[in-house]
C-alpha positions as CSV (number, residue, x, y, z in Angstrom):
1,M,110.5,133.4,-6.4
2,S,108.9,136.3,-8.3
3,E,107.1,133.9,-10.6
4,K,103.3,134.5,-10.5
5,I,101.1,131.7,-9.1
6,K,98.6,130.4,-11.6
7,Y,95.3,129.3,-10.0
8,T,93.1,126.7,-11.7
9,D,89.5,125.8,-11.1
10,E,89.9,122.1,-10.4
11,P,87.8,119.9,-8.2
12,L,89.1,119.5,-4.6
13,G,88.6,115.8,-4.4
14,D,87.7,113.9,-1.2
15,L,87.2,116.4,1.6
16,K,86.4,115.5,5.2
17,V,85.6,117.6,8.2
18,V,88.2,117.5,11.0
19,P,86.6,117.7,14.5
20,D,87.6,120.7,16.5
21,F,90.3,119.5,18.9
22,L,91.6,122.8,20.1
23,P,90.8,124.0,23.7
24,R,88.4,126.9,24.1
25,P,90.2,130.2,24.8
26,E,88.9,130.3,28.4
27,E,90.6,127.0,29.0
28,L,94.0,128.5,28.0
29,V,93.9,131.3,30.5
30,F,92.5,129.2,33.5
31,R,94.8,129.0,36.5
32,D,94.2,127.3,39.7
33,E,94.2,129.4,42.8
34,G,97.6,129.1,44.4
35,V,98.4,128.7,48.0
36,K,101.8,129.6,49.3
37,V,103.4,127.0,51.5
38,T,106.8,126.4,53.1
39,I,108.1,122.9,52.7
40,A,111.5,121.3,53.3
41,L,112.6,119.0,50.4
42,S,115.6,116.8,50.2
43,K,118.6,118.3,48.5
44,R,118.6,115.4,46.1
45,S,115.0,116.0,45.0
46,V,115.6,119.7,44.5
47,E,118.8,119.1,42.5
48,F,116.9,116.6,40.3
49,F,114.1,119.0,39.5
50,K,116.4,121.9,38.9
51,G,118.4,119.7,36.4
52,E,115.3,118.6,34.6
53,A,113.9,122.1,34.5
54,R,117.1,123.3,32.9
55,K,116.8,120.6,30.2
56,H,113.2,121.5,29.4
57,H,113.6,125.3,29.8
58,T,111.0,125.6,32.6
59,Q,110.9,126.4,36.3
60,Y,111.6,123.6,38.8
61,Q,108.9,124.8,41.1
62,R,106.4,124.5,38.3
63,M,107.4,121.0,37.7
64,I,107.0,120.1,41.3
65,R,103.6,121.8,41.5
66,R,102.4,119.8,38.4
67,L,103.7,116.6,39.8
68,L,101.8,117.2,43.1
69,D,98.7,118.2,41.1
70,A,98.8,115.0,39.0
71,Y,99.3,112.9,42.1
72,A,96.3,114.5,43.9
73,E,94.1,114.2,40.8
74,H,95.0,110.5,40.3
75,H,94.3,109.6,43.9
76,S,91.1,111.8,44.1
77,R,89.6,109.8,41.1
78,R,90.5,106.5,42.8
79,R,89.0,107.6,46.1
80,A,85.8,108.8,44.3
81,A,85.5,105.4,42.4
82,R,86.0,103.5,45.7
83,S,83.3,105.5,47.5
84,R,80.8,104.9,44.6
85,R,81.5,101.2,44.9
86,T,81.0,101.3,48.7
87,V,77.7,103.2,48.3
88,R,76.4,100.5,45.8
89,K,77.6,97.7,48.0
90,H,75.7,99.1,51.0
91,A,72.6,99.8,48.8
92,A,72.5,96.2,47.7
93,A,72.8,94.8,51.2
C-alpha cells in the first residue's frame, strides 16, 4: 500500500465527450407547494403502503403522494392531448 505510484506520459487513446445528464442544482431542491387534506383510506391500502415503505426505507405518506402526483400527471397529459385533437378537429370543419 505504501508503494509509490509511477506516472507515465502515454497517449490516452480514444476519448469521447459524455453528455451532461445530471439535473441542475435548482432541480434538486424544487418542491411542489403542499396542501394539507384529510382523507379516509381503507385499512388495507394504508397497511399495504406502510409495508412497502418499510421495505424501501421511506415514508408511506410520501409514497401515496407520489402515486397521486403520477396519476394526475398522466391524466393531465392525456386530457391536454385530447383537447388539442378537438381543437384541430373543429378547425378543420
